[in-house]
Every structure is written in C-alpha cells, then in structure tokens.
VEXDREN-2710 file (C-alpha; in Angstrom, 1 decimal):
% VEXDREN-2710
k/r/px/py/pz
1/UNK/-103.3/80.8/-9.0
2/UNK/-104.1/77.3/-9.9
3/UNK/-100.8/75.5/-10.7
4/UNK/-100.3/72.5/-8.4
5/UNK/-101.9/69.1/-8.7
6/UNK/-101.9/65.8/-6.9
7/UNK/-101.1/62.5/-8.6
8/UNK/-103.1/59.4/-7.7
9/UNK/-103.2/55.8/-9.0
10/UNK/-105.0/52.6/-8.3
11/UNK/-103.0/49.7/-6.8
12/UNK/-103.9/46.0/-6.3
13/UNK/-102.6/45.3/-2.7
14/UNK/-101.9/41.6/-3.1
15/UNK/-100.0/42.1/-6.3
16/UNK/-98.0/44.9/-4.7
17/UNK/-97.2/42.7/-1.8
18/UNK/-95.8/40.1/-4.2
19/UNK/-93.7/42.8/-5.8
20/UNK/-92.4/43.7/-2.4
21/UNK/-91.5/40.1/-1.6
22/UNK/-89.4/39.9/-4.7
23/UNK/-87.6/43.1/-3.9
24/UNK/-86.9/42.1/-0.3
25/UNK/-85.5/38.7/-1.5
26/UNK/-82.8/40.5/-3.5
27/UNK/-80.3/41.1/-0.7
28/UNK/-77.0/41.2/-2.7
29/UNK/-74.8/44.0/-1.7
30/UNK/-74.0/46.8/-4.2
31/UNK/-75.0/50.2/-5.4
32/UNK/-78.6/49.0/-6.2
33/UNK/-79.3/47.5/-2.8
34/UNK/-80.2/50.9/-1.3
35/UNK/-82.3/51.7/-4.3
36/UNK/-84.2/48.4/-4.1
37/UNK/-85.0/49.0/-0.4
38/UNK/-86.0/52.6/-1.0
39/UNK/-88.4/51.4/-3.7
40/UNK/-89.7/48.8/-1.2
41/UNK/-90.2/51.5/1.5
42/UNK/-92.1/53.7/-1.1
43/UNK/-94.4/50.9/-2.1
44/UNK/-95.1/49.8/1.5
45/UNK/-95.8/53.4/2.3
46/UNK/-98.3/53.7/-0.6
47/UNK/-100.1/50.6/0.7
48/UNK/-100.3/51.9/4.2
49/UNK/-101.5/55.3/2.9
50/UNK/-104.1/53.7/0.7
51/UNK/-105.5/51.6/3.6
52/UNK/-105.5/54.5/6.1
53/UNK/-107.3/56.8/3.6
54/UNK/-109.8/54.2/2.7
55/UNK/-110.6/53.5/6.4
56/UNK/-110.7/57.2/7.2
57/UNK/-113.2/57.8/4.4
58/UNK/-115.4/55.0/5.6
59/UNK/-115.3/56.1/9.2
60/UNK/-115.3/59.9/8.6
61/UNK/-112.2/60.4/10.7
62/UNK/-108.7/59.0/11.3
63/UNK/-108.7/56.0/13.6
64/UNK/-106.3/53.1/14.4
65/UNK/-107.1/49.7/13.0
66/UNK/-105.3/46.3/12.9
67/UNK/-104.7/46.6/9.2
68/UNK/-103.1/50.0/9.5
69/UNK/-100.9/48.7/12.3
70/UNK/-99.8/45.8/10.2
71/UNK/-99.1/48.1/7.2
72/UNK/-97.1/50.5/9.4
73/UNK/-95.2/47.6/11.0
74/UNK/-94.1/46.5/7.5
75/UNK/-93.0/50.1/6.6
76/UNK/-91.0/50.3/9.8
77/UNK/-89.3/46.9/9.3
78/UNK/-88.3/47.9/5.7
79/UNK/-87.1/51.3/7.0
80/UNK/-85.0/49.5/9.6
81/UNK/-83.4/47.3/6.9
82/UNK/-82.8/50.4/4.8
83/UNK/-81.3/52.8/7.3
84/UNK/-80.1/50.5/10.0
85/UNK/-79.1/47.4/8.0
86/UNK/-81.1/45.2/10.4
87/UNK/-83.9/42.7/10.1
88/UNK/-85.7/41.2/7.0
89/UNK/-89.3/42.4/7.1
90/UNK/-90.4/39.0/6.0
91/UNK/-92.6/38.4/9.1
92/UNK/-94.2/41.8/8.8
93/UNK/-94.9/41.2/5.1
94/UNK/-96.6/37.9/5.8
95/UNK/-98.7/39.5/8.6
96/UNK/-100.0/42.2/6.2
97/UNK/-100.6/39.6/3.5
98/UNK/-102.8/37.6/5.9
99/UNK/-105.0/40.6/6.5
100/UNK/-108.3/40.9/4.6
101/UNK/-107.3/43.6/2.1
102/UNK/-109.5/45.4/-0.4
103/UNK/-109.0/44.4/-4.0
104/UNK/-108.0/48.0/-5.0
105/UNK/-106.5/50.9/-3.2
106/UNK/-106.2/54.6/-4.3
107/UNK/-102.6/55.6/-3.6
108/UNK/-101.1/59.1/-3.8
109/UNK/-97.7/59.9/-5.2
110/UNK/-95.3/61.1/-2.5
111/UNK/-94.1/64.4/-4.1
112/UNK/-90.9/64.7/-2.0
113/UNK/-89.6/61.4/-3.3
114/UNK/-90.6/62.2/-6.8
115/UNK/-89.7/65.8/-7.2
116/UNK/-87.8/67.4/-4.3
117/UNK/-84.9/65.0/-3.4
118/UNK/-86.4/64.2/0.0
119/UNK/-84.3/61.1/1.0
120/UNK/-85.3/58.8/3.8
121/UNK/-81.6/58.8/5.0
122/UNK/-82.0/62.5/5.9
123/UNK/-84.8/61.7/8.4
124/UNK/-82.7/58.8/9.8
125/UNK/-79.8/61.2/10.4
126/UNK/-82.1/63.8/12.0
127/UNK/-83.6/61.1/14.3
128/UNK/-80.2/59.8/15.3
129/UNK/-78.9/63.3/16.1
130/UNK/-81.8/64.3/18.3
131/UNK/-81.6/63.6/22.0
132/UNK/-84.9/61.7/22.7
133/UNK/-85.7/61.3/26.4
134/UNK/-87.8/58.2/25.5
135/UNK/-88.8/56.5/22.2
136/UNK/-91.2/58.9/20.4
137/UNK/-94.6/58.3/18.9
138/UNK/-93.9/59.3/15.3
139/UNK/-97.0/60.9/13.6
140/UNK/-96.6/60.8/9.9
141/UNK/-98.6/63.3/7.9
142/UNK/-99.9/61.5/4.9
143/UNK/-98.7/61.1/2.2
144/UNK/-94.9/61.1/2.5
145/UNK/-94.9/61.7/6.2
146/UNK/-96.2/58.1/6.7
147/UNK/-93.1/56.3/5.4
148/UNK/-90.7/59.0/6.9
149/UNK/-92.3/58.4/10.3
150/UNK/-91.5/54.8/9.8
151/UNK/-87.9/55.7/9.3
152/UNK/-87.9/57.8/12.5
153/UNK/-89.5/54.9/14.4
154/UNK/-86.9/52.4/13.0
155/UNK/-84.0/54.6/14.2
156/UNK/-85.4/55.5/17.6
157/UNK/-87.1/52.3/18.6
158/UNK/-90.4/54.2/18.7
159/UNK/-93.7/53.5/17.0
160/UNK/-95.3/55.2/14.0
161/UNK/-98.9/56.1/13.1
162/UNK/-100.3/58.4/10.4
163/UNK/-103.0/61.0/10.0
164/UNK/-104.4/63.0/7.1
165/UNK/-104.7/66.8/7.5
166/UNK/-107.7/67.9/5.5
167/UNK/-109.7/71.0/4.6
168/UNK/-108.7/74.2/2.9
169/UNK/-105.1/74.3/1.7
170/UNK/-103.9/77.0/4.1
171/UNK/-106.1/76.0/7.0
172/UNK/-105.7/72.2/7.5
173/UNK/-107.5/70.3/10.3
174/UNK/-107.2/66.7/11.5
175/UNK/-110.4/64.8/12.2
176/UNK/-109.5/62.2/14.9
177/UNK/-111.9/59.4/16.0
178/UNK/-112.2/58.5/19.7
179/UNK/-109.8/55.5/19.5
180/UNK/-107.0/57.7/18.0
181/UNK/-107.6/60.4/20.7
182/UNK/-107.3/57.7/23.4
183/UNK/-104.0/56.4/21.8
184/UNK/-102.5/59.9/21.7
185/UNK/-103.5/60.5/25.4
186/UNK/-102.0/57.2/26.5
187/UNK/-98.5/58.0/25.1
188/UNK/-96.4/59.5/27.8
189/UNK/-93.2/60.2/25.9
190/UNK/-92.3/62.7/23.1
191/UNK/-94.1/63.1/19.8
192/UNK/-92.4/63.5/16.5
193/UNK/-94.5/65.2/13.8
194/UNK/-93.0/64.1/10.5
195/UNK/-93.6/65.4/7.0
196/UNK/-91.8/67.3/4.2
197/UNK/-92.2/71.0/4.1
198/UNK/-93.4/73.3/5.6
199/UNK/-94.8/74.9/2.5
200/UNK/-96.7/78.2/1.9
201/UNK/-98.6/77.9/5.2
202/UNK/-97.2/75.0/7.2
203/UNK/-100.8/74.3/8.2
204/UNK/-100.4/70.5/8.0
205/UNK/-97.7/70.6/10.6
206/UNK/-99.8/73.1/12.5
207/UNK/-102.9/70.9/12.4
208/UNK/-101.1/68.0/14.0
209/UNK/-99.6/70.3/16.7
210/UNK/-103.0/71.8/17.3
211/UNK/-104.5/68.4/17.9
212/UNK/-101.8/67.5/20.4
213/UNK/-101.9/70.8/22.3
214/UNK/-105.7/70.6/22.5
215/UNK/-105.2/67.2/24.2
216/UNK/-102.9/68.9/26.8
217/UNK/-99.5/67.8/25.4
218/UNK/-96.9/70.3/26.5
219/UNK/-95.0/72.0/23.6
220/UNK/-91.6/70.7/24.7
221/UNK/-92.9/67.1/24.1
222/UNK/-93.6/68.0/20.4
223/UNK/-90.7/67.7/17.9
224/UNK/-91.2/68.9/14.4
225/UNK/-89.3/66.9/11.7
226/UNK/-89.5/68.8/8.4
227/UNK/-87.4/68.5/5.2
228/UNK/-85.8/71.9/5.4
229/UNK/-84.9/74.5/8.1
230/UNK/-87.1/77.3/6.8
231/UNK/-90.3/78.6/8.5
232/UNK/-93.9/78.3/7.2
233/UNK/-94.5/80.5/4.2
234/UNK/-96.5/83.8/4.0
235/UNK/-99.8/82.0/4.1
236/UNK/-99.2/80.6/7.6
237/UNK/-101.4/81.6/10.4
238/UNK/-100.1/83.8/13.2
239/UNK/-100.5/81.0/15.7
240/UNK/-98.7/78.4/13.6
241/UNK/-95.8/80.8/12.7
242/UNK/-95.3/81.8/16.4
243/UNK/-95.4/78.1/17.5
244/UNK/-92.9/77.2/14.8
245/UNK/-90.5/79.9/15.9
246/UNK/-90.3/78.6/19.4
247/UNK/-90.7/74.9/18.7
248/UNK/-88.2/72.0/19.0
249/UNK/-87.2/70.9/15.5
250/UNK/-85.0/68.1/14.2
251/UNK/-84.1/68.0/10.5
252/UNK/-81.3/67.1/8.1
253/UNK/-81.3/68.0/4.4
254/UNK/-79.8/66.5/1.3
255/UNK/-77.0/69.0/1.7
256/UNK/-76.3/67.7/5.2
257/UNK/-76.1/64.2/3.7
258/UNK/-73.7/65.4/1.0
259/UNK/-71.5/67.0/3.5
260/UNK/-70.9/63.6/5.1
261/UNK/-71.0/61.6/1.9
262/UNK/-70.3/63.8/-1.2
263/UNK/-72.2/63.1/-4.3
264/UNK/-68.9/62.6/-6.2
265/UNK/-68.5/59.3/-4.4
266/UNK/-71.9/58.0/-5.5
267/UNK/-70.7/57.6/-9.1
268/UNK/-66.9/57.3/-8.7
269/UNK/-66.9/53.9/-10.3
270/UNK/-68.2/55.4/-13.5
271/UNK/-66.8/58.9/-13.5
272/UNK/-63.4/58.4/-11.8
273/UNK/-62.2/60.8/-9.1
274/UNK/-64.1/64.0/-9.1
275/UNK/-61.8/67.1/-9.0
276/UNK/-64.7/69.6/-8.9
277/UNK/-68.3/69.3/-7.9
278/UNK/-70.6/72.3/-8.6
279/UNK/-74.1/72.7/-7.3
280/UNK/-76.1/74.0/-10.3
281/UNK/-79.5/74.1/-8.5
282/UNK/-81.7/77.1/-7.9
283/UNK/-80.6/78.9/-11.0
284/UNK/-76.9/78.5/-10.4
285/UNK/-76.5/76.9/-13.8
286/UNK/-76.9/80.5/-15.2
287/UNK/-73.3/81.2/-14.1
288/UNK/-72.3/79.9/-17.6
289/UNK/-74.1/82.9/-19.1
290/UNK/-73.4/86.6/-19.0
291/UNK/-75.7/88.2/-16.4
292/UNK/-77.5/90.2/-19.1
293/UNK/-78.7/86.9/-20.6
294/UNK/-79.9/85.3/-17.4
295/UNK/-83.4/83.9/-17.8
296/UNK/-85.8/83.9/-14.8
297/UNK/-85.8/80.9/-12.5
298/UNK/-88.2/79.4/-10.0
299/UNK/-85.6/78.4/-7.6
300/UNK/-87.8/76.4/-5.3
301/UNK/-89.2/74.3/-8.1
302/UNK/-85.9/73.4/-9.8
303/UNK/-84.6/69.9/-9.4
304/UNK/-81.3/69.4/-7.6
305/UNK/-78.4/69.1/-10.0
306/UNK/-74.6/68.9/-9.8
307/UNK/-71.8/69.2/-12.4
308/UNK/-68.9/66.8/-11.7
309/UNK/-65.6/67.4/-13.4
310/UNK/-63.1/64.4/-13.6
311/UNK/-60.2/63.3/-15.6
312/UNK/-62.6/61.3/-17.7
313/UNK/-64.7/64.3/-18.6
314/UNK/-67.6/66.3/-17.2
315/UNK/-70.8/64.8/-16.0
316/UNK/-74.3/66.0/-14.8
317/UNK/-76.1/64.4/-11.9
318/UNK/-79.7/65.6/-11.6
319/UNK/-82.5/64.4/-9.4
320/UNK/-85.1/62.4/-11.4
321/UNK/-87.0/60.7/-8.6
322/UNK/-86.7/57.8/-6.2
323/UNK/-88.0/54.4/-7.1
324/UNK/-90.1/53.6/-10.1
325/UNK/-90.6/57.3/-10.9
326/UNK/-86.9/57.6/-11.5
327/UNK/-86.7/54.3/-13.4
328/UNK/-89.4/55.5/-15.8
329/UNK/-87.5/58.7/-16.4
330/UNK/-84.4/56.7/-17.0
331/UNK/-86.1/54.8/-19.8
332/UNK/-87.5/58.1/-21.2
333/UNK/-84.0/59.6/-21.1
334/UNK/-82.6/56.6/-22.9
335/UNK/-85.2/57.0/-25.7
336/UNK/-84.4/60.7/-26.0
337/UNK/-80.7/59.9/-26.2
338/UNK/-81.1/57.3/-28.9
339/UNK/-82.9/60.0/-31.0
340/UNK/-80.0/62.4/-30.4
341/UNK/-81.8/65.0/-28.2
342/UNK/-80.0/64.4/-25.0
343/UNK/-76.7/62.8/-23.9
344/UNK/-76.9/59.1/-23.0
345/UNK/-77.8/58.5/-19.4
346/UNK/-75.3/56.3/-17.6
347/UNK/-77.1/55.2/-14.4
348/UNK/-79.8/56.1/-11.9
349/UNK/-78.7/56.0/-8.2
350/UNK/-80.5/57.3/-5.1
351/UNK/-82.9/59.2/-7.5
352/UNK/-80.1/61.0/-9.4
353/UNK/-79.6/60.4/-13.1
354/UNK/-76.0/60.6/-14.3
355/UNK/-75.2/61.7/-17.8
356/UNK/-72.3/63.3/-19.6
357/UNK/-72.2/67.1/-19.6
358/UNK/-73.0/68.6/-23.0
359/UNK/-70.8/71.5/-23.8
360/UNK/-72.4/74.6/-25.2
361/UNK/-74.5/77.6/-24.0
362/UNK/-78.2/77.9/-23.3
363/UNK/-80.2/79.5/-26.2
364/UNK/-80.9/83.1/-25.6
365/UNK/-82.7/85.9/-27.4
366/UNK/-79.5/86.7/-29.3
367/UNK/-78.4/83.2/-30.2
368/UNK/-79.9/79.9/-31.3
369/UNK/-83.6/80.7/-31.4
370/UNK/-83.9/80.0/-35.2
371/UNK/-82.2/76.7/-34.7
372/UNK/-84.8/75.8/-32.1
373/UNK/-87.8/76.7/-34.1
374/UNK/-86.3/74.8/-37.0
375/UNK/-85.9/71.7/-34.9
376/UNK/-89.3/71.7/-33.2
377/UNK/-91.3/69.7/-35.8
378/UNK/-88.9/66.8/-35.6
379/UNK/-88.6/66.9/-31.8
380/UNK/-92.3/67.2/-31.1
381/UNK/-93.1/64.5/-33.7
382/UNK/-90.6/62.2/-31.9
383/UNK/-92.4/62.7/-28.6
384/UNK/-95.8/62.2/-30.2
385/UNK/-94.7/59.0/-31.8
386/UNK/-92.3/57.4/-29.3
387/UNK/-93.4/58.6/-25.9
388/UNK/-97.0/57.6/-25.4
389/UNK/-98.5/57.8/-21.9
390/UNK/-100.9/55.2/-20.5
391/UNK/-103.2/57.8/-19.1
392/UNK/-103.8/61.5/-19.6
393/UNK/-103.3/64.3/-17.1
394/UNK/-105.8/67.1/-16.6
395/UNK/-108.9/66.9/-18.8
396/UNK/-109.7/69.7/-21.2
397/UNK/-112.5/70.8/-18.8
398/UNK/-110.1/71.0/-15.9
399/UNK/-107.6/72.9/-18.0
400/UNK/-110.3/75.4/-19.0
401/UNK/-111.1/76.0/-15.4
402/UNK/-107.4/76.5/-14.6
403/UNK/-107.0/78.8/-17.5
404/UNK/-110.0/81.0/-16.8
405/UNK/-109.1/81.2/-13.1
406/UNK/-105.5/82.2/-13.8
407/UNK/-106.5/84.6/-16.6
408/UNK/-108.9/86.4/-14.2
409/UNK/-105.9/86.9/-11.8
410/UNK/-103.6/88.0/-14.6
411/UNK/-105.9/90.0/-16.9
412/UNK/-109.2/90.6/-15.2
413/UNK/-112.7/88.9/-15.2
414/UNK/-113.8/90.1/-18.6
415/UNK/-110.8/88.8/-20.4
416/UNK/-111.1/85.5/-18.5
417/UNK/-114.8/85.2/-19.5
418/UNK/-114.1/85.7/-23.2
419/UNK/-111.1/83.3/-23.1
420/UNK/-113.4/80.7/-21.5
421/UNK/-115.9/81.1/-24.3
422/UNK/-113.0/80.7/-26.8
423/UNK/-111.7/77.6/-25.1
424/UNK/-115.1/76.0/-24.9
425/UNK/-115.5/76.4/-28.7
426/UNK/-112.0/75.1/-29.3
427/UNK/-112.3/72.0/-27.3
428/UNK/-115.9/71.2/-28.5
429/UNK/-114.4/70.8/-31.9
430/UNK/-111.6/68.4/-30.8
431/UNK/-111.8/64.7/-31.0
432/UNK/-109.4/61.8/-30.2
433/UNK/-106.7/63.5/-28.1
434/UNK/-103.7/61.1/-27.5
435/UNK/-101.8/61.5/-24.2
436/UNK/-98.0/61.5/-24.6
437/UNK/-95.1/62.5/-22.3
438/UNK/-95.0/66.0/-23.6
439/UNK/-92.0/68.3/-23.0
440/UNK/-94.4/70.6/-21.2
441/UNK/-92.3/73.8/-21.3
442/UNK/-90.8/75.1/-24.5
443/UNK/-88.6/77.9/-23.1
444/UNK/-85.7/78.7/-25.3
445/UNK/-83.2/78.6/-22.4
446/UNK/-83.9/74.9/-22.0
447/UNK/-82.1/74.2/-25.2
448/UNK/-78.3/74.1/-25.3
449/UNK/-76.4/75.0/-28.5
450/UNK/-73.2/73.0/-28.8
451/UNK/-70.1/74.4/-30.5
452/UNK/-70.6/72.2/-33.5
453/UNK/-74.1/73.6/-34.0
454/UNK/-76.1/70.7/-32.6
455/UNK/-79.0/71.3/-30.3
456/UNK/-79.5/69.5/-27.0
457/UNK/-82.6/69.5/-24.8
458/UNK/-81.6/69.9/-21.2
459/UNK/-84.8/69.3/-19.4
460/UNK/-87.2/67.1/-21.3
461/UNK/-88.0/64.4/-18.7
462/UNK/-90.0/65.9/-15.9
463/UNK/-92.5/68.5/-16.9
464/UNK/-95.3/66.1/-17.8
465/UNK/-94.6/64.3/-14.5
466/UNK/-94.2/67.3/-12.2
467/UNK/-96.0/68.6/-9.1
468/UNK/-98.6/70.4/-11.1
469/UNK/-101.9/69.7/-12.7
470/UNK/-101.0/69.3/-16.4
471/UNK/-99.6/65.8/-16.7
472/UNK/-99.4/63.9/-20.1
473/UNK/-101.4/65.7/-22.8
474/UNK/-101.8/65.5/-26.6
475/UNK/-98.8/66.7/-28.5
476/UNK/-100.9/69.7/-29.4
477/UNK/-100.1/71.1/-26.0
478/UNK/-96.5/71.4/-27.0
479/UNK/-97.4/72.8/-30.4
480/UNK/-99.5/75.5/-28.7
481/UNK/-96.7/76.1/-26.1
482/UNK/-94.2/76.6/-28.9
483/UNK/-96.5/79.1/-30.4
484/UNK/-96.6/81.1/-27.2
485/UNK/-92.9/80.9/-26.4
486/UNK/-91.6/81.8/-29.9
487/UNK/-94.3/84.3/-30.8
488/UNK/-95.7/82.2/-33.8
489/UNK/-98.6/83.6/-35.6
490/UNK/-101.8/81.4/-35.8
491/UNK/-100.8/80.5/-39.4
492/UNK/-97.3/79.5/-38.3
493/UNK/-98.7/77.5/-35.4
494/UNK/-101.0/75.6/-37.8
495/UNK/-98.1/74.9/-40.1
496/UNK/-96.2/73.5/-37.1
497/UNK/-99.1/71.3/-36.2
498/UNK/-99.3/69.9/-39.7
499/UNK/-95.6/69.3/-39.9
500/UNK/-95.6/67.4/-36.6
501/UNK/-98.6/65.4/-37.8
502/UNK/-96.9/64.4/-41.0
503/UNK/-93.7/63.4/-39.3
504/UNK/-95.4/61.5/-36.4
505/UNK/-98.0/59.9/-38.7
506/UNK/-100.9/60.9/-36.4
507/UNK/-103.4/63.7/-36.5
508/UNK/-102.5/66.9/-34.7
509/UNK/-105.5/69.3/-34.6
510/UNK/-104.7/73.0/-35.1
511/UNK/-107.8/73.9/-33.1
512/UNK/-106.6/71.9/-30.1
513/UNK/-103.2/73.6/-30.4
514/UNK/-104.9/77.0/-30.3
515/UNK/-106.9/76.0/-27.2
516/UNK/-103.9/74.5/-25.5
517/UNK/-101.8/77.7/-26.3
518/UNK/-104.2/79.7/-24.1
519/UNK/-104.1/77.1/-21.4
520/UNK/-100.3/77.0/-21.6
521/UNK/-100.0/80.7/-21.3
522/UNK/-102.4/80.8/-18.3
523/UNK/-100.6/78.0/-16.6
524/UNK/-97.2/79.6/-17.1
525/UNK/-98.6/82.9/-15.9
526/UNK/-99.7/81.3/-12.7
527/UNK/-96.5/79.4/-12.3
528/UNK/-94.3/82.5/-12.6
529/UNK/-96.7/84.5/-10.4
530/UNK/-96.1/82.1/-7.6
531/UNK/-92.3/82.1/-8.3
532/UNK/-92.3/85.9/-8.2
533/UNK/-93.9/85.9/-4.7
534/UNK/-91.2/83.5/-3.4
535/UNK/-88.2/85.3/-4.9
536/UNK/-85.9/88.1/-3.8
537/UNK/-86.3/91.5/-5.4
538/UNK/-83.7/91.1/-8.2
539/UNK/-85.1/87.7/-9.3
540/UNK/-88.7/88.9/-8.8
541/UNK/-88.1/91.8/-11.2
542/UNK/-86.7/89.3/-13.8
543/UNK/-89.6/87.0/-13.3
544/UNK/-92.1/89.9/-13.6
545/UNK/-90.9/90.9/-17.0
546/UNK/-91.2/87.3/-18.2
547/UNK/-94.6/86.8/-16.6
548/UNK/-96.1/89.8/-18.3
549/UNK/-95.5/88.0/-21.7
550/UNK/-98.1/85.5/-20.8
551/UNK/-100.6/88.1/-19.7
552/UNK/-100.0/89.9/-22.9
553/UNK/-100.6/86.7/-24.9
554/UNK/-103.9/86.1/-23.1
555/UNK/-105.1/89.6/-23.7
556/UNK/-104.2/89.4/-27.4
557/UNK/-105.7/86.0/-27.8
558/UNK/-109.2/87.3/-27.1
559/UNK/-110.9/87.4/-30.5
560/UNK/-107.8/87.2/-32.6
561/UNK/-107.4/84.3/-34.9
562/UNK/-105.4/85.4/-37.9
563/UNK/-102.8/87.9/-36.6
564/UNK/-99.7/87.4/-34.4
565/UNK/-100.6/87.4/-30.7
566/UNK/-97.7/89.5/-29.7
567/UNK/-94.5/90.8/-31.4
568/UNK/-92.6/87.7/-32.5
569/UNK/-89.0/87.1/-31.5
570/UNK/-88.6/84.6/-34.4
571/UNK/-90.8/83.3/-37.2
572/UNK/-91.0/79.6/-37.6
573/UNK/-87.9/79.0/-39.7
574/UNK/-88.0/77.5/-43.2
575/UNK/-86.6/74.2/-44.3
576/UNK/-87.0/71.6/-41.5
577/UNK/-89.7/73.6/-39.8
578/UNK/-91.9/73.5/-42.8
579/UNK/-91.1/70.0/-43.9
END
C-alpha cells in the first residue's frame, strides 16, 4: 500500500545560521529555554543533513568532509547545551559559518520530532544509563539519527558522524567511500547506531550493523539506540531480526521521561496541581464511549495525548511537534479556536499543545451525524478561506498513482484500471487548485458533541502535515472526503462543493471533488490496511469492517456518476448544509 511520504524543503544555509545565532543568544531561563535550544538542535541537524546528503550525492557514497565535521560539531555543541547545560556553541557556529557553504540545501523533515514525540532528552537519558567502556563513535542514521547521535556524543564525550541508508524500503544498504571505511576501522571503542524506530523492517539499523560487521567489528562493540523497545517489524530480514534479538540496546522512551518528570509538572503554572493524569494515546480515549460504539484506531499512528484533571478544570495535552512544526500548528489551533471549532490553545511546550478539555462525546453512528453534515459547509469554507498553504502536497498525478496502486490491492487490477481512467478524466478538467491546510480526514468520531449541542473538532491540526504523502490540497479534497465518509450522493457532494464555494468566496470544482473522493477512499483503504496488519485480533476485526467501506466505495465509483456510491448513513442535512 502507498500511504507514507517524506517531506523536504529548501533551506538557505547562511540565513539559517543567522537564525541559529539569534536563538542561541537568547539564554534567559524559563519554560521556553528548552524549546529554543531544541529548535536550534533541529535546525542545526537539518543543515548537517543537507550538507551530508549533497556531498554524498556528488561523490556517490557517504564520506567524511571538513564541512560535515563542522556541521556535526555545531550539532553536538548545541546538544551539549540542551541536555547538559554546558557550553555556548558560539565557536562552532562561527566555524561552520566560515565554511564555503552552498547557497541552497535540500533538507528533510525529521518525522520523529514532528509526529512521534521522539525527544532528544530520551536519548540523553539512554546514553547516561548505559555503561560505555570508552567514548563511542555515534553513527546517526539520517535524517533524525544525525541530531540524536549528536546528543549521544554530547553526553558520552564521544564523537558523532552520519550515514544515509539507501535502496529499497525493506532492504536498505549503506554506500561508504574509502575515507569513511578507514575512519570506521580506526575507531577502537564502541559504536552507537542511533535512529528512531525500528519500523516495519528495521533495515536501516540493520544496514549500519551490516557495514560494521563486514569490517570485522565484534557484535558486542555495537550498541543499538532506538526510540522504542520493540523489535523490527514483520518485513525484517531473518539476519536482522536474529541480530536484534541478541544485540546490546540502550533506549529510553517518552514514558520513561514522564516517569521521572510527569507531564503534569510541565504545565502546572497554568493548570494548577494535577489530581489525575490519564494517557489517552493509542485509542485509550475511547474509554469515554460504550464498547459497542468504539471506532477503529491505528494505535501506532496516533499522537500522544494526556488528559489532566485539576481544581481549575480539565485540560488536554497532545503532541503537536517540536520546533517550528509545533509553532505552526499552534497558530493554526489559535485560528480554529477563534472561529469556534476548537478550544483555545494555552501554550506549546516540549512539542505538546495544551488546551482546555471539551466536555461531550465523540459522534457515533447513533448520535450527532446530522449535526456534522450540517456544519461541514461552514467548517470547510473556513479552512479554504483562512488556512492557505504556501505549497501543495502530492500532485494530482502522484495521487492518481497512489489511488490506482491501492485500488489494485483493495479491489483488483480491473477496478484499478477503470478508476485510473476516471481519475485522469476528472483531473484533466480541473484548473486552478489552491492548496490549503485541509482537515484531511473527515471521520465522524473526530467530532465531539457537547452537552449544549455545539460541535467541536478534536483533530483538525495534523492530517495535512502528517507522515503521509497527501499534504496540503485544494479544499475539494475535504469535500470529496466528506462525500465518502457520510455516504453523500454525487448530487449532494456537488451541493456541498457549491455551498463551500459560496461561503469561502472561491471556486470549488465538483469534478475535482469527485476525483479527490476516489483518491481519499484509496488512501484511507491503504492506511487502514496497514493498521490492520499491525493490530491485535480484536482491533484488526474492527479495522477490517471499516476498511471494507473504502473498497466498497471504490468498486461502486467505477462508472457511477448520478447514484449513491454506497448506502448512506446520513443525507446532507438541510438548512446550513444547503446555504
């Protein structure tokens, strides 16, 4: 299934170094000091990654250079200031600034910092707890492993380098030039292989260990430093899984950090003393519902979230992202709150966004769906008008490739071929798409119906900025997605598109919405297929029932333009919905 996607951006190195200088000059103590230094570490890591990847591309293999050494020294100095409270990083910043840097670098988003609550402090704790016989050479696997390796080096007094595993997703390899091979051979102490994961295969960790073992490094000198205690997933090779089972590992997780420093203390100046802290991650938020109304969840993809009960009220702290990713979501959350769709956010700390808890129950098949369909035109028009994105996500062509690939897996090759023809015709007629920060997923359970009848959107920040290939799209994506989720007929979906267009004051093409509906269903089908493969039997059965809805939609969409695509749970309500 095609679901995931990487996020890249272009950075001007000298401008970014100036940004770093301003951040590092702000040394006042307080809650935001840690966040400023974390942002500095992320930015320095991006520069080091961009330089290393550019030089690897030019040379055809990873190799050490003076510029990479200067960039990694800056990362390590910032990490030392962040996790050890030592140093200034000013000399290292000046040294990198003096290098002949390219005018532009292509930098990749570090997904763990943005999506998965991977905190540098966890790697610092793991490095401190491990008994190193000598300072390690920390090998960071680009992208996020680079800056995390700098954290390990800062704590242990070791040194950090980075490599880029490449090749097929479940069979990564590292191409190392002769100078890098020589550097690895010369190191006589332990090696730390540092990255988030392991994921479905663990092949990035495996590739680095393969390289070291091929150079004669004994297994006991290799220490894996992952983000979680689990083994590689089902796509891992037999060799890598066997090695992992017997390997030396050092890790600490967010939960380990919270055991030492509870999240209730992070926000105590705003919330007061917390009497109850509840972890709502991984579908645990469903405890507020009868088991018969539980929707499916993709536990591994859910953001971490906690409910905090205090004398001042109830609050929600949910992970939004470290650094500027979180800051951008804070601004988006403030805009949504001003419009009345979400509670007002109070603060962003260590990547967690704090807001007041909104009483009420998630919308289910038996309650609240008509209220949602009635509210959709105003909500989608607001996003189209007030949340423009500077750049779009996946192109229509890439979305078509994703949709036909996933449809073939879900429904067979013939259905996929006919859907591809349908999509080609739909997008050929579309002009002038405008990227916005779409909601991205219109499931009913992401709406909360308050006791006074008001609707609140519980998860409208992240889906256009997640670890997938969709990204910002024209608001027609959400129109089409609403059609899929609420079983709207083509005529009702067209009316929804027109209503959103009138309210937003921009064109919303019904033909685009029809094409995006197919893409939405194919994406969701792929997303839930992967979730099913990663869930226990009970959850997998719940997911399977939900996933089949998307396959049914795709089958029905072939050749049908004027009839409902599947039995509707709710027609688009009158009144506000048709305004």
